[in-house]
N, C-alpha and C positions, 0 to 999 in steps of 0.2 A: 180115395187112397193113391199114392205115389208110391212106387217102388225106386229107390237109389240104390244102385251097384258100384261098389267101388271093387276094380280090377285089382288083382294082386295074386301072389303065391303064398299059400299058408307056412308056417313055422317061421321060428326064431331066426334062421340062419338067413332067412329072405327081408325081414322086417324093414331093413334101411336103404333095401336097392329100389333104384329110380324106378323100376317095373313095378314097384309096390306102391306107389304114390297114389293110387286110386284106393287103397285101404287108407290109407292115411288121411285121406280127404273126408270119405264118409266118418272113418274114426272121430275126427275132428269136430265135424258137425253133431254127431251124437253128445260128443261131450259140451259143447258150447249150449246145445238145446237140451240138455239134461234127459237124455233117453236112458232107459234101463239098461242095466247089463245086458249084452247080448247072450239070446240061447241058441240052440242047433236047430234046424229047418232047412229043408231043401238042400242039404247037401251042403250048407252053409252057417254061417253066424248072422243072426238077425235081431234087430232091436226095432220096436215100433214107438212113435212118439209124434211130438208135432213140430214143424217148422213153420212159424208165422200160423197161420189159421190152418194148414194145410196136416192131413194124416200123411206121415210118410213111415215107410218100412226101409230102414237100412240094411244092406245086404253084401256082406264079403262071403264069396264063393269060396268053399274050401277043397276045392277040386283041382286046383292047379290051371293057370291060366287057359291052357289048351281045351279044359272042359268046362269052364265057366257057363256056356249057353244053357247046357241042361239044368244047373242050379238056377238059372235067371228063369228058364221056361217054367220050371217047379212052382216058382212062388208066384207067376204072374197066373198060371193055371190056378191055383188054388185061391188066388183072390179075384178070380176072372174079370181080369184086367187086361188090356191090349197094349199095343205098343207106345200107345201115347202117354200110358203112366209110367213110362220106362226111362229113366236116366243114367247113364253110364259114365262113371269118373276113371279117366285112365291116362297113362302117361303118354305123350307124344313127341315122337323126335324131331317133328318138321315144326316144331314150336320153340323159341327161345325161352331157355331156362327161367322158371319162375314166372312166366305168362299164362293165362287163363282164356281160354276160347270156348264159345258154346255153339254147338251146330246142330241141325236136324238130319238125321240119316248120312249117308256119303259110303266109302270105300273103308277099308281095314288097313290100308297101308302096313299089310306084313303083321299086325298085332294079332298074335293068337288069340288073347282074349275076347276083341272085337270078331274077329273070324269065327270063333266059336259060337259066339251069340247070332251073328249074322246067319251062319249056317242052320241054327236052331228056330231062328223067329225072324230072319229078313234084315235089311240094314234100315229099316225105317225108325229108328230110336233117337233119342235125345243124348247127345255126347257132351260131357265137360273135359275139354283135352287140356291136359295139364303139361305145360313144356318142359321137357328136359334136356332140350337141344340134341344135337345131331354131334357125333364125335369127329365127323371130317370125313371118315371113309368105311365103306359099307362091310369092310373086315372086321372095322372094331365094334361095329353095332352091338352084336350079341354081349361081349364081355364089358360092353360101356352100360348098356339097358340092365343087366344083371349083376352090375356094381354098386355098391353102398354109395349113397352120397358123400361127399367131400366132407370135410369137417367145415370147411370155409362156407360151405352150403347149408349148414344145420340152421344158423340164423335166420336167412332167409327164406326157407322151407318153412319154419315155424311161422314166421310172419305172412305166409303165403297160406298156409292150413287155416290160420285163423282168420286171414281174410274171407276165403272159401266160406268157411262155417259162419261168420257173423254176417255176411251178405246172402246167405243161403234163402233167407225169406223172399227174396225177388226171385229166385230159382224157383221156389214152390209155388211163386204166383203165374209163373211162367212168362216172367219179365227177364228174359235172358240178356237183354241189351242192357240194362241197368245192372244187373248182377255183374257183368263183366265191365263196365265201367267204373262200378264202386270197388270191385276186387282192383282192379289198375291204380285207382286214385290212392287206396290204402296202402300200395308197394311202391310208392313214389316216395322217394328220398325226402326228409325233411329239409 
């Protein structure tokens, strides 16, 4: 069993914010891989299914970003899993918009969701970093991150989420390099 957590804030008013792209990514995985409707558990919305040959629990904490760690810890504890089973999908300021990088462990770069998980469980979990770009000045970061995707970004965002979900088998099998490569290939203009 693997646990894939999408970071975001619950509620309709946050749905299209850049900070919620982690939620969007796990939703896309669930949709493309035909997971059942989510249910409430671990202070989250969860659904279990298969990505390729692997059992995966998709988790969307409903705790707000800064308390995500508790929800993630509950899920890991329930299934008696360690950090090796955890993958967290999140927005990344230091990555160009619509780019995806996977890394193991690392810092939190001021991301409250990552900071919360790190505080509860430590830093040694896999991260799927989904680029949102940087607004240019640190004073603009909060309104930018908590702002909705622009209308012009919606089609590329839909393409990115479809690419992440379609190539998720590689991620489930632990082939992060192939996952990143195939997502990048799908995102190239025709």
